[in-house]
N, C-alpha and C positions, 0 to 999 in steps of 0.2 A: 278763268285760270286754266281750264283744260283746253282741248283743241277740237276743231271740227274734223270729224273722222270721214275720210273719203278714200276712194280708190284713185290710183294714178296710172293712167294708161295713155300711151302715145302723146305724152306731153300735156294731157288734160286731167283735171280733177273731176271725179265723178261722185255724185252723192248717192243716197240710198233710194232714190225714186224708182219704184217698181222692182226693187231687189229685196231678197230675204235679208234679215239682219239678226244681230244678237246683241245683248246688253254687255257693256263693259263695266265691271264693278271695281270699287275701291276696296282693296283687301283689308284696310284698316278699319273700315266702317261697314262694309257689306252693301253700301249704297251704290246706286247706278250713277255712272259718270256720263255715259253717252250710249248711242246706238251705233253699232258698226255694220256697214253694208257688206254683204258677201258678193263676190264676183260671180256672175252667171257664166254659163259655158260660152256664151257669145263674147262676154268680157275677156275670158281667158284666150279665146281664139283671136280676139283683137289684139291682146297683149303679145301673143306669139307673132302675129303679122307685123306689129309695130317694132318688136325687138329684132326681127329679121331685117327690116328696112333700116332700123337704127344702127345695126351692126355694120351695114354697108357704108354708112356715113362715118361712123366712129372709127372703124379700122383704117379708113383713108385719111383720118385726121392725124397729124404728126404727134409723136409722143410729147414734143415740146408744147404744143397747143392743148393736148389733153391734160397735161400737168397744170396749166394755167387755170383750167376750169375746176379741177379738183382742189387746187389751193384756194380758189375763191370760195368753194363750198365749205372748206375747213374754216376759213375766216368768218363766214356767215354763221356757222355753228358756234364758234367761240363767242360771237356777238350775242347770240341767243341762248347762251348757256343757262342763265337763271330760269328762263321760261321753260326750256326743254327739260331741265332737271326737275322743276315742279310738276310738269306733266308726268314724268317718269315715276316720281315718288307717289303720285296719286294712283296710278294704275298698277304699279308693281309693288310698292310698299316699302322699299328700302329707304333708310334715312336720307334726308336731303343732301348732306355732305357727300354721301356715297354716290348719289345720283349725279351731283355736280362733278365729282372726280371722273365718273364714267363718261360724261359728255365731253369733258376736256380730253380724256384719253381717246375718245372716238375721233376728235379733230386731229389729234396727233397721228393716228393711223392713216387718215386721209392724206395728210401732208407727206408722210413717209412713203406711201405708195405712189403718190404723185411724182416724187423724185425718183423712186426706184423704177417707175415705168420708163423713164428716160434712159435707163441703164440696162434695158433688157438686151444685153449684148449677145451677139453670136460669136463665131470664131472662124478663123481660117485654118484648115488642116493641110499641111504640106502634101502635095501630090507625089506620086511615084514617078512621074515624068514631068518634064519642063512645061509641056503644053496643057497640063491639067490643073485647074483651080478648084479647090474643094471648100465649100462654104457650109456652115451650120447656122441656120437662122431660127429665131423664135418668132412664131406667128400667133396671133390671138386665136383661141380655139373656136370662138363663135358665140352663139346665144347661150347664156347660162341661166339655169333655174336655181335660185338660192332659197333655202328654208331655214328660218332661225327661230329660237325659242324665246321664252318670256323672261328669263332670269337676268339677262343683260340686253335690254331692249334697243340700245343703239350700238353698243360695242360689237356684239356678235353679228348683227346684220352688216355693219360697215366693213368687217373683215372680208366679207364676200363681195360687197358692192365696190369698195375701193380697189381690191385686188383685180376684179374683173374689168373695171373701167380703166385702170392704169395699164392693163395688158392690151386694151383695145377691143374688149368684148362688150356686148350689151347684156343686160341681165333683167330677169323678172324675179322680183323678190316677193316671196310669200312669208310675211312676218307673222309673229304670234298674235292670235286673236285676243289674248288676255291683256296684251300691252301694245295696242296699235298706235296710240297717240305719239309715242316716241319715234316710231318708224315713219309716221307721217311727217313729223317735224324734220327728221333726218333727210328724207327724200325732198322736202320743200327746199332745203338748202342747196341741193344739186340743181333743182329746177330754177331757183333764183340765180344760181351761178351761171346759167346759160347753157346747161347741158342740152344737146340736141334732142328733139322729141323721139321717143321710142327707145332710146339708149338705156333708160332706167324706167322700170314699171313696177308698181306696187299693188299687190292683190291680197285679199283675205277671203276666207271661206272655210268649208269643212275640210280639214287638212288632208284626209285620205282622197277626197274627190279632186282637190286642186293638184296634189302631187301626182296622182295617176294621169290626169289630163296633160299636165305639163311634161312630165318625164316620158310619156307615151308619144309625144309629138316628135316628128323627125326634125323639127326646127331646132330643138334643144340639143346641144352638143356636149354639155357638161352640167353636172349637178353638184351642189355643195350643201351638205346637211349638217346641222348641229342639233343633237337631241338624244333620245334614249337608244339603247342598243337594239331592242326589238324593232322599233320603227326604222332605225338605220339599216338593219338587215333587209327589211322589206323594200326600202327605197333602193338599196344597192342592187337587189335582185331585179327591180324594174329597170335600172340603168344598164345592167348587164345584158338585158334582152336587146338593147339597141347599141351595145358596145360603146356606151357613153362614158367619158371620163367622170370620175367621182372623187370628191373629198368627203370623208366621213369623220366628224368629230363627235364621238359618242360618250357614253357614261364612263365613270371611273369609280374607284374606291381607294382613295390615296392613303397609303401607309405613311406614318411618321415614325422614324426611328430616333430615339433619344438615347445616346450612349452615356455611360457612367461618368465620362470625363467632361461632359457638357455642363454649362451653368444651368441648373434646373429652373431657377426663377426667371432668368433672362429668356431662356428658351420657352417657358410657359407663357410669358407675356407676349412674345412674338407670335407663337403658333395659335394661341387662343384668340388673339385679335383677328388672325386670318381665318380661323375656324368659324367664328360667328359673323363674319362679314356677309352681308346679304342674307342673314338668318340661315347660313349654311347652304343656301341654294346656289351653289357654285360647282361646276363640274370638276374643278381642280381643288376643291375644298379638302383640307386634311380630314380624314374620316376614320382612320384606325390608328390609335396611338400605342406604340410599343416602347416602353420605358425600361431601361436597364435597372435591375434591382437596387443598386446602390443609391440612385437618385429618385427612385419612384415616389416615395412619400413626399419629398419636398416639391417635386414637379406637380403631383396631384393636388397638394394643398394650394399652391399658387394658381394653378389652372382653375380650380374650383372657385377660388376667391375672385378671379377675373369674371367668371360666368355669373356669379351672384351679384356683381356690381353693374351688370349690364342693365340699362334702362329700356324697358319695352314701351312702345307707344307709336302713335302716328308719326310717320317719317317727316312730316312738315312741322312737328312741334319741337321747339328748341330743347336740346338736352337728350333727345331720343338717340340711343345708340344701337338699337335693333328694332326693326319693324316687324310686320306680320309675315306669315307665309303667304304664298301667292294665291292659294285657293283652298277650298275645304278638303280636297283630295290629299293635300300635304298634311293636314291635321290628322286625318285618318291614318296616313302612313306612319306618322310619328308615334301615334298611340299603339299601333301594331308592333312597331319596333320595341318600344318600351315594355309592353306587355310580354313579348317574347323573351326579352332579356330577364325580366323578373321571374318568369316561369323556369328559366334555366339557371337560377341562382345569382343573377346579376344584382348589384346593389346600386340604387339610385342615390348618388351623393348630393345632387342638387337638381332642381327642376323636375321634369318627367310628366308634366301635365299641361293642359290648355290654360290660357291666361285671359282673364277678363270675360265680359258678357257680350262683346260685339267684336267683329273682325276675326281674323284667322291667326291669332297669336298663340305661340307655343313657347314655354319657358326654355331658356338656355339650360341644357341638360348634360350632366356628367354621369356616366355609368362605369362601374368597375366590376371585376370578377366575372366577366362574361366569357364563355368558351369560344374557341375559334370558329365553331360551326354554327354559332347563333346568327340570327337574322341581321343584327347590327354589324357583325363582322364579315358577312358574306354578301350583303345587298347594299347598294349605294343608298344611303339615308336621304340625301338631298334635303337636309334640315339641320336644326341646331342641336344635334345629339352627338356627344363625343364619348366613345368607349376608350377607356385607358387601362391597359393591361401590362403585366410585367414580362420581361424576357431576361434570359441569362447570358447566352453567348452570341457571337456574331453569326455563326452558321445557323443557329436556331432562329434568329429573327429574320435572316434573309429568306429562309425556307418559308416562314409564315407570311412574310410580306409579299412574296412572289406566288403564293398559293392560289390566288384568284385568277379568273380569266380576263381581268381588267389590266390595263397598262397605260393609263393616261398621265398621271402625275404621282410623284413620290417625294418625300422630304426626309432629311437626316441632319442630326446635329451632333457635332463632336469637335474637340479642340485638337485632335490628332490629325496631322496631314496624311499620314499613312491610312488611318481609318477612313478619312474623307474620300481618298482615292478609291479605296477598296469598296466602300458602300456605293459610291457613284457608279462604279463598274458593275456591281452585283445586282442592283435593283432593276427589274424588268419593267421599264416605263419609258414612254416617249419623252418625258420631261422629268428631270430630277433637280431638286433644290437642296444643296448641301450648305447648311448654315445660312440659308437664304430662302425667301418665298417669292423672289422676283423672277418668276418663270414665264411671265406673259407681258411682252413688250412689242411695240410695232416692228422692231428690227430683228426679232428672233422667231424661229419656227415654233408653231403651237400645234400639237397633235399627239396622238397616242399610237399604241401598238396593241396586239392581241384583239380582244373584242371591243376595245376602246376606239377602234377605227383605223383609218389609214389616210395618208396625205397630211399636208401641213397648211396652216394659215399663218400669215405673218412672215417676216423676213423675205429673203430672195426666193425661198421655197413657196411662199404664199403668192408671189407673182407668177412664178413658173407654173404653178398649178393651173393657170388660165391660158397657157400657151401650148402650142404643138411645136415639136422640133422638126425642122425640114432640112435635109441634107441635099445640097446641090453639087454635082460633079460637072464642072464646065470645061470643055475642051476647046 
């Protein structure tokens, strides 16, 4: 039911013979799924050489023909949805329906980028004299190094892979060691679709070693990283040494503002479902809930009821609505957050502790009465813990929502058009959902500001991130 874990370099699948390896665990049981080979330095050098040669071939391929390969890969992924989703649930823990939706969404991203790659238009700028023709062109940036995390094992890597390939770049993907099977299955779809060798390579290993080796190479012209703020800053610094282009999609701590004119029960149902998706292990997960005094009690009651009705369990078991956390580190982090909240006067309305005697389960948790300087209100929880606090005025909540150095996503709920416009303008965030949580689609830009990073994935911006602008003045 799982998959054979291998590296993919220069169009070949490589097993663990003679290589270091690590165990991949099922977070629902703690049992070993498989052994994952690590790329050696020679493997990384081979991947760099293959990507450089692959780029020469792929950039010379027309956008029309590149799109055909990408669309074929998307079709293959859809055909294999059930298998890939089972692999994902085993290694990541999320319920099977969530895994299935992610795989389908991954195919949609490939399709969208395939078509957008055919529309990487330049423009003609009128010259100042009749004999001057001025052209602005988009050209592929070159070899890309992509680094993706474990929380969305196909969707996050494909934003990098599909964007790079659609633009005419080659890419070396360093996917997460906790969830390698999903990445292997994703790459297999491109391989089977007929992608030329060297254009896409997949490696695993000690993250610091792999990233330093790849980013330090003159072959790599751009990096794209999704992960924590500290690691992102480190990699951005490495990229800056070589003046390499970079897209950084880092952590967040998304505020949710519920105004007094919103329907508290409807809002609670919407945002609670979004909060506990993937056990809260989502960079755009709503993580700080500010509710206006007039509807606070009703919102809290309904939100808590939703949390209590969540069924924890193995993601492959029917009826499970929330799976385990990805690893033991997340359990320790949740306990630290809860203990800090308790020590500062916070009240645990529901949850607040580990669940079961196997796997990495933590109860869906609701906390109230926490001060704004507590750990849960200042550090990204990345788990199923929701702090819900009161606010009085518009200016008060805007100041509190914007007080952190993060700026990835934010949400607000109101029935007033005027308030909706004002809060959308006031929130300092790369993405804002007003009466909506639909802020991540293939056709829209995805990215943050402040310490949440820079650059965008998705939309026309996600394609342009893998291109260089060239201006030609022709006389």
